[in-house]
C-alpha positions in Angstrom: -15.2 -34.4 4.8 -11.6 -33.2 3.1 -9.1 -31.7 5.2 -6.6 -29.3 3.8 -3.4 -28.4 4.8 -3.9 -24.6 5.1 -6.9 -22.2 4.3 -6.0 -18.7 3.6 -9.0 -16.3 4.0 -9.0 -13.5 1.4 -7.3 -13.4 -2.2 -5.7 -10.4 -2.1 -2.1 -10.1 -3.4 -0.6 -11.1 0.2 -3.0 -13.6 0.6 -2.0 -15.3 -2.8 1.7 -14.9 -2.1 1.0 -16.6 1.1 -0.9 -19.5 -0.6 2.0 -19.7 -3.2 4.7 -20.5 -1.2 2.9 -23.1 1.0 1.7 -24.6 -2.2 5.2 -24.7 -3.6 6.5 -26.3 -0.2 3.8 -29.5 -1.2 0.6 -28.1 0.8 -2.4 -28.7 0.0 -3.9 -25.0 -0.2 -7.3 -23.4 -0.5 -7.9 -19.4 -0.8 -11.1 -18.2 0.0 -12.4 -15.0 -1.6 -15.7 -13.3 -1.1 -15.8 -11.3 -4.1 -16.5 -12.8 -7.6 -13.0 -11.7 -8.4 -9.5 -12.5 -6.7 -7.2 -9.5 -6.1 -8.8 -7.8 -3.2 -7.5 -4.1 -3.5 -5.2 -5.2 -6.1 -7.3 -5.4 -9.1 -8.1 -4.2 -12.8 -11.9 -4.2 -13.6 -13.9 -2.9 -16.6 -16.3 -0.7 -14.8 -17.0 1.4 -17.9 -17.3 -0.4 -21.2 -13.7 -0.8 -22.9 -12.0 1.0 -19.9 -9.8 -1.2 -17.8 -9.5 0.9 -14.1 -6.8 -0.3 -11.5 -9.7 1.2 -9.4 -8.0 0.5 -5.7 -4.2 0.2 -5.8 -2.9 1.9 -9.0 0.8 1.8 -9.1 3.6 -0.6 -8.2 7.0 -0.1 -6.6 7.0 -1.9 -3.1 6.6 -5.5 -4.6 9.8 -7.3 -3.5 11.9 -8.2 -6.5 12.8 -11.5 -4.1 9.2 -12.7 -4.4 9.0 -11.8 -7.9 11.7 -14.0 -8.9 10.7 -16.8 -6.1 7.4 -17.4 -7.8 8.5 -16.5 -11.4 5.9 -14.0 -12.1 7.5 -12.8 -15.4 6.8 -16.1 -16.8 3.2 -15.9 -15.3 2.7 -12.3 -17.3 3.8 -9.9 -14.9 5.6 -6.9 -16.4 6.3 -3.3 -14.6 7.0 -0.4 -16.3 9.1 2.2 -14.6 7.3 5.6 -14.1 9.1 9.2 -15.6 9.0 11.9 -13.0 6.3 13.7 -11.4 5.2 17.3 -11.3 3.5 19.8 -9.0 1.4 22.5 -10.5 1.4 26.2 -9.1 -1.7 28.3 -8.6 0.8 31.2 -10.2 0.5 29.2 -13.6 4.0 27.7 -12.8 5.3 24.1 -12.0 7.9 22.0 -10.5 9.1 19.1 -12.3 11.0 16.4 -10.6 12.4 14.6 -13.7 13.3 10.9 -14.0 17.1 12.4 -15.3 18.7 13.5 -11.9 20.7 16.5 -13.7 17.7 17.8 -15.5 15.8 17.6 -12.4 18.7 19.5 -10.3 18.6 22.1 -12.7 14.4 22.3 -12.3 15.1 22.3 -8.7 17.7 25.6 -9.2 15.0 27.5 -11.2 13.2 27.5 -8.1 15.8 27.6 -5.5 19.8 27.3 -6.1 19.9 26.4 -2.3 17.5 23.4 -2.8 19.5 22.2 -5.9 22.2 21.5 -3.7 20.3 20.5 -0.5 18.5 18.0 -2.8 21.8 15.9 -3.5 22.2 15.5 0.2 18.2 14.8 0.8 18.6 12.2 -1.8 21.6 10.4 -0.4 20.1 10.5 3.3 16.8 9.1 1.8 18.4 6.6 0.2 20.5 5.4 3.0 17.4 5.1 5.2 15.8 3.0 2.5 18.5 0.7 2.2 18.8 0.1 5.8 15.1 -0.4 6.2 15.0 -2.7 3.4 17.0 -5.3 5.1 14.0 -6.0 7.5 11.1 -6.1 5.1 11.4 -9.7 4.5 12.2 -10.8 8.0 10.2 -11.7 11.3 10.6 -9.1 13.9 12.3 -10.3 17.0 10.1 -10.5 20.2 12.0 -8.0 22.5 10.5 -9.9 25.6 11.9 -13.3 24.5 14.9 -14.9 25.3 14.6 -17.8 22.3 17.8 -18.1 20.3 16.1 -17.3 17.4 15.1 -14.1 18.8 18.3 -13.1 20.5 19.8 -13.8 16.6 17.3 -11.5 14.8 18.2 -8.7 17.7 21.8 -9.3 16.7 20.8 -9.0 13.3 19.3 -5.3 14.0 22.9 -4.5 15.8 24.9 -5.5 13.2 22.8 -3.4 10.8 23.0 -0.2 13.2 26.8 -0.9 14.0 27.6 0.3 10.5 26.0 3.9 11.4 27.6 6.8 13.3 26.5 8.0 16.7 24.9 11.1 14.8 23.5 9.0 12.1 21.8 6.9 15.1 20.4 9.6 16.6 19.0 11.0 13.2 17.3 7.6 12.3 15.6 7.8 15.8 14.5 11.4 15.3 13.2 10.3 11.5 10.4 8.1 13.2 9.1 10.6 15.4 9.2 13.9 13.1 6.6 15.2 11.1 7.5 15.3 7.0 7.4 19.3 7.2 10.1 19.4 9.8 12.0 17.0 8.3 12.2 18.7 4.8 12.4 21.9 6.2 15.9 20.8 7.2 16.8 20.8 3.7 14.5 22.7 1.6 13.4 26.3 1.4 10.9 26.5 -1.7 7.1 26.2 -0.8 6.5 24.3 -4.1 9.4 21.5 -3.5 8.3 21.2 0.4 4.8 20.5 -0.8 5.9 18.1 -3.4 8.1 16.0 -1.6 5.4 16.1 1.3 2.9 14.5 -0.4 4.4 10.8 -0.3 3.8 10.9 3.6 0.2 11.5 3.6 -1.0 9.0 1.2 -3.2 6.7 2.9 -2.7 7.9 6.5 -5.0 10.1 8.8 -2.2 12.3 9.7 -1.1 15.6 7.9 2.3 17.1 7.1 2.7 18.7 10.5 1.7 15.6 12.4 4.8 13.8 14.4 5.7 10.4 12.6 4.6 11.4 8.9 8.3 11.4 8.0 8.7 7.5 8.1 5.5 7.1 5.9 7.5 9.2 3.2 10.1 6.4 4.0 7.8 3.6 3.6 7.0 5.0 0.0 10.3 5.3 -1.4 12.0 2.0 -0.2 10.5 0.0 -3.2 12.3 -0.3 -6.6 11.6 -1.1 -10.0 14.3 -2.9 -12.1 16.7 -2.4 -9.4 16.2 1.4 -9.2 15.3 2.2 -5.3 12.6 4.5 -5.1 11.3 4.4 -8.4 7.4 3.7 -9.3 6.1 1.7 -12.0 2.8 0.7 -13.6 1.8 -3.0 -14.2 0.8 -3.8 -17.5 -2.9 -4.6 -18.0 -3.5 -2.7 -14.7 -3.0 -3.7 -11.2 -4.7 -6.8 -11.5 -2.1 -8.2 -13.3 0.0 -8.4 -10.2 -2.6 -10.8 -8.5 -3.3 -12.8 -11.5 0.3 -13.3 -11.9 0.4 -14.7 -8.4 -2.4 -16.6 -8.6 -1.2 -18.4 -11.7 1.8 -19.2 -9.9 -0.1 -20.5 -6.9 -2.0 -22.7 -9.6 0.8 -24.0 -11.0 2.3 -25.3 -7.7 -1.2 -27.0 -6.9 -3.0 -24.6 -5.0 -6.9 -23.9 -5.2 -9.1 -20.6 -4.9 -12.6 -20.0 -4.7 -14.4 -17.0 -5.3 -17.9 -16.2 -3.9 -17.0 -18.0 -0.7 -17.1 -15.2 2.2 -15.7 -16.7 5.9 -17.8 -15.9 8.5 -16.1 -17.7 11.2 -12.9 -19.5 12.0 -13.6 -22.4 14.1 -11.6 -23.1 17.2 -11.6 -26.5 19.2 -9.2 -27.1 22.0 -7.2 -23.7 21.5 -6.5 -25.0 18.0 -7.9 -23.7 14.9 -9.8 -26.3 12.9 -11.2 -24.6 9.6 -13.6 -22.2 8.7 -17.4 -22.0 8.3 -18.2 -19.8 5.0 -21.5 -17.4 4.6 -23.5 -20.3 3.1 -23.1 -22.3 6.1 -20.4 -24.8 4.6 -17.6 -25.9 6.8 -14.0 -26.7 5.4 -11.6 -28.1 7.6 -7.7 -27.5 7.6 -4.8 -28.1 9.6 -3.7 -24.3 9.6 -5.9 -21.2 8.9 -4.1 -17.9 7.7 -6.1 -14.4 7.8 -5.2 -12.0 5.2 -8.0 -9.8 6.6 -6.8 -6.8 8.7 -6.4 -7.2 12.5 -9.6 -5.6 13.6 -11.7 -7.7 10.8 -9.7 -11.0 12.0 -10.2 -10.5 15.6 -13.6 -8.9 16.1 -15.5 -10.1 13.2 -14.2 -13.8 11.9 -13.2 -14.7 15.6 -15.6 -15.5 18.7 -14.7 -13.5 21.6 -14.4 -16.2 23.6 -11.5 -17.7 21.6 -9.4 -14.7 22.3 -7.6 -13.3 25.8 -9.4 -10.2 26.6 -6.5 -8.1 26.4 -6.1 -8.9 22.7 -9.7 -8.2 22.0 -9.2 -4.8 23.5 -6.0 -4.0 21.5 -7.9 -5.0 18.5 -10.7 -2.7 19.3 -8.3 0.0 19.9 -6.2 -0.7 16.7 -5.4 2.5 14.8 -7.1 2.0 10.9 -8.7 5.6 10.2 -9.6 5.6 6.8 -8.6 9.2 5.0 -8.6 8.3 1.0 -10.8 8.5 -1.6 -10.3 7.3 -5.4 -11.5 8.6 -8.4 -11.0 7.0 -11.8 -12.1 8.5 -15.3 -12.3 7.5 -19.0 -11.2 10.2 -21.0 -11.8 10.9 -24.7 -8.4 12.2 -25.1 -5.5 13.5 -23.8 -5.7 16.5 -21.5 -3.7 19.4 -22.0 -2.2 21.2 -18.9 -1.8 25.1 -19.3 1.5 25.3 -17.5 3.2 22.5 -19.4 4.6 22.8 -23.0 2.9 20.4 -25.7 4.5 16.7 -25.3 5.9 17.4 -22.1 7.3 14.2 -20.2 6.0 15.3 -17.0 2.3 14.0 -18.2 3.9 10.7 -17.8 4.3 10.8 -14.1 2.7 11.8 -11.2 0.5 15.0 -11.3 0.0 17.2 -8.2 -1.7 20.4 -7.7 -1.2 21.3 -4.3 1.9 23.7 -3.6 2.4 24.6 -0.3 2.6 23.0 3.1 -0.5 25.2 4.5 -2.6 24.1 1.5 -2.2 20.3 2.5 -2.6 21.2 6.0 -6.2 22.8 5.6 -6.9 19.7 3.2 -6.3 17.7 6.7 -8.3 20.2 8.7 -11.3 19.5 6.7 -10.9 15.7 7.0 -10.6 16.3 10.9 -14.0 18.0 10.8 -15.6 15.1 8.8 -15.6 16.9 5.6 -13.7 16.1 2.5 -11.0 18.5 1.4 -12.7 21.2 0.0 -8.9 21.6 -1.8 -7.5 18.1 -1.8 -4.3 16.7 -2.4 -4.5 14.0 -5.5 -2.1 12.0 -7.0 -3.1 12.0 -10.8 -1.7 9.5 -13.5 -2.7 8.6 -16.9 -1.2 5.0 -17.3 -2.6 4.7 -20.8 0.4 6.6 -21.8 2.4 3.6 -21.1 -0.2 0.7 -21.7 -2.8 1.5 -24.4 -4.7 -1.8 -23.9 -6.4 -0.1 -21.0 -8.8 1.8 -22.8 -10.0 1.9 -26.6 -7.6 3.7 -29.3 -7.0 7.3 -28.9 -8.4 7.5 -25.5 -7.1 7.6 -22.1 -7.6 6.4 -18.3 -7.0 8.8 -15.6 -6.2 7.4 -11.9 -6.8 9.9 -9.0 -5.9 9.1 -5.2 -7.4 11.8 -3.4 -6.4 13.0 0.5 -8.6 13.6 2.3 -11.8 11.8 2.5 -13.6 10.9 5.7 -14.9 7.6 6.8 -18.1 9.3 7.6 -19.1 12.8 6.5 -21.7 15.0 8.6 -25.0 13.7 8.1 -23.5 10.2 6.5 -22.5 9.5 3.0 -25.2 9.6 0.1 -25.1 9.2 -3.5 -25.3 12.7 -3.8 -22.5 13.6 -1.2 -20.1 11.0 -3.1 -20.7 12.9 -6.3 -20.2 15.9 -4.8 -16.7 15.0 -3.5 -15.8 13.4 -6.7 -16.8 16.9 -8.2 -14.5 18.8 -6.1 -11.7 16.6 -7.2 -12.6 17.0 -10.9 -12.8 20.7 -10.3 -9.5 20.9 -9.1 -7.9 19.3 -12.1 -10.0 21.2 -14.5 -8.5 24.8 -12.8 -5.0 23.5 -14.3 -6.5 21.6 -17.6 -9.1 24.0 -19.6 -10.1 20.8 -21.9 -10.2 18.6 -19.0 -14.0 18.6 -18.4 -15.0 18.2 -22.1 -13.0 14.9 -22.3 -14.6 12.9 -19.3 -17.0 10.2 -20.9 -17.2 8.2 -17.3 -15.9 8.8 -13.6 -15.7 6.0 -11.1 -16.0 7.9 -7.5 -15.0 5.9 -4.2 -15.2 6.9 -0.7 -13.9 4.9 2.3 -17.4 3.3 2.3 -16.8 2.0 -1.1 -13.3 1.0 -0.3 -14.4 -1.1 2.7 -17.5 -2.4 1.3 -15.5 -4.0 -2.0 -12.1 -4.5 -0.9 -12.7 -5.3 2.6 -10.4 -2.5 3.7 -11.7 -1.2 7.2 -12.8 2.3 7.2 -11.1 2.4 3.8 -7.5 2.4 5.2 -5.3 1.1 2.5 -2.3 0.0 4.5 -4.6 -2.1 6.9 -3.6 0.2 10.0 -2.0 3.2 10.5 2.1 3.3 9.9 3.0 5.0 13.1 5.6 3.9 15.4 3.4 2.5 17.9 2.1 -0.2 15.0 5.6 -0.9 13.6 8.0 -3.7 13.7 7.3 -6.0 17.0 4.2 -3.7 17.7 2.4 -4.6 14.1 -0.2 -5.3 14.7 0.2 -5.7 18.5 3.1 -6.4 21.0 3.2 -10.0 21.4 1.5 -10.9 18.0 4.2 -9.5 15.5 5.4 -13.2 14.3 2.2 -13.8 12.1 0.7 -16.2 14.9 -2.5 -15.8 16.3 -3.8 -16.1 19.9 -4.8 -20.0 19.2 -2.3 -22.6 17.5 -2.4 -23.2 13.5 -4.0 -19.9 13.2 -2.0 -17.3 11.3 -2.1 -13.7 9.9 -0.5 -12.6 6.5 -1.9 -9.4 5.6 -0.8 -5.5 5.8 -1.7 -5.4 9.5 1.5 -7.4 9.9 4.9 -6.4 9.6 6.1 -4.6 7.5 2.9 -3.0 6.5 1.0 -2.3 3.5 1.5 -1.2 0.1 1.5 -3.9 -2.8 4.6 -5.6 -1.3 3.8 -9.3 -0.9 6.3 -9.3 2.4 3.6 -9.8 4.8 2.4 -12.8 2.8 5.6 -14.3 2.3 7.0 -14.0 5.8 3.5 -15.3 7.2 4.2 -18.4 4.8 8.0 -18.9 6.1 6.7 -19.0 10.0 3.9 -21.5 9.1 6.1 -23.9 7.3 8.7 -23.7 10.3 5.9 -24.4 12.3 4.6 -27.6 10.2 8.0 -28.6 9.8 7.9 -28.7 6.2 10.6 -27.3 3.8 11.2 -23.6 3.6 10.3 -22.1 -0.1 10.7 -18.7 0.8 14.3 -17.8 -0.3 16.8 -17.7 2.8 18.4 -14.4 1.4 15.2 -12.1 1.9 15.9 -9.2 3.4 19.7 -9.2 2.7 19.8 -6.3 0.3 
């Protein structure tokens, strides 16, 4: 029986990234995927004839440019087009537009509040300051605070050096940032309700917290620290849909000699003598490997595919208690043409970006209250995009595709999910958009509706959590996923983790996969193919 150098479980973008860097080092690598297609949540699928949906992840920002360059993803077909601005519609018929051009954006803020226009300069400066600081740690392995090993000491020295440039007040401010709610943080800058609501949205996407919940300020930073074409904080569309990201990584992986198999679900990691020796598939087939890497989340890895007897009791309990609450839904809509929005002038560039329909912190919090009561939000927060304005290949000529990310949608509704309840959830989303667009409902040709139940069943996201675990302070850096296991190594030798449950967390970033590859290559004594300057922004 053939023995691989490494088996990676799960062909999501982090698993493929991990496999690509291992294969570049000359390892014989096999990536195994349960679905008939690769990509995990980073996929493009034709679920309605001639329309291509990015039916899970839907926008690109966090993917690290170092990985793009190291894997030569441009040559393998990946092209990302920057988004142009965003808007929040108001119930009174007005709107707030956050334009791509800074001077136009400031003038628009001043239309709502002259004080906020001045504050926006300070806000952007402060946020980018924290983004640049945090970006330096994304592609580094977190130090173990209990270790006295030279490498951990050097990593702590790197942390201290980064903070040495900050003033005393800035250090206090940075520490507060991780514990504050996004509402509290933004209220230190802005006064306008619609501006507060507009900038709060990024702090609740994908998380089971509300705008007044401590810790949500960091989630805004997590979403803001990516870049497109060197523009920090920018978002972009991958041409061909988000599946283009995973397809390009897979192409780079195969070019380096890697192999992947679909419809090959792993049900168990084999362990012998406290050492991972391979995997068992749902078919009963056993495959041997010198190293086994799990791209699954921490719960699935330690509670589903590892035998409890192979785990320390403390780790088993930590995995059971790992916070991975699902709170998001997704609606993908095929449109017969371009919707009109009453508040916007014809041809407004604001339709090119994110569109939101929740104009106050109170409405955002009430949406969260519904989720806490195991109901989908009757007045949901939605992040709406029409990517066919940039990429007409996603739909037939003259037609459009709309992507709608929804907060909040519970893992389990009262009485359990049924097809009828799923459709009612989708209808609540459609009704909200239609109240701002008079021709919207008439244009709908097809709608694909996804609750956390569908996200878990298809993409393997436990409870539909898009980050593979909450991004709260107790689950970040050397606490992610658990203290003592933050350096991508599992509880038995030659077993590793590379998914978003590990540092630096979720989003289509690639950093967990790359970081884990560096640790694996170090353990195997192989040349490091992960560029040495990762994280040195």
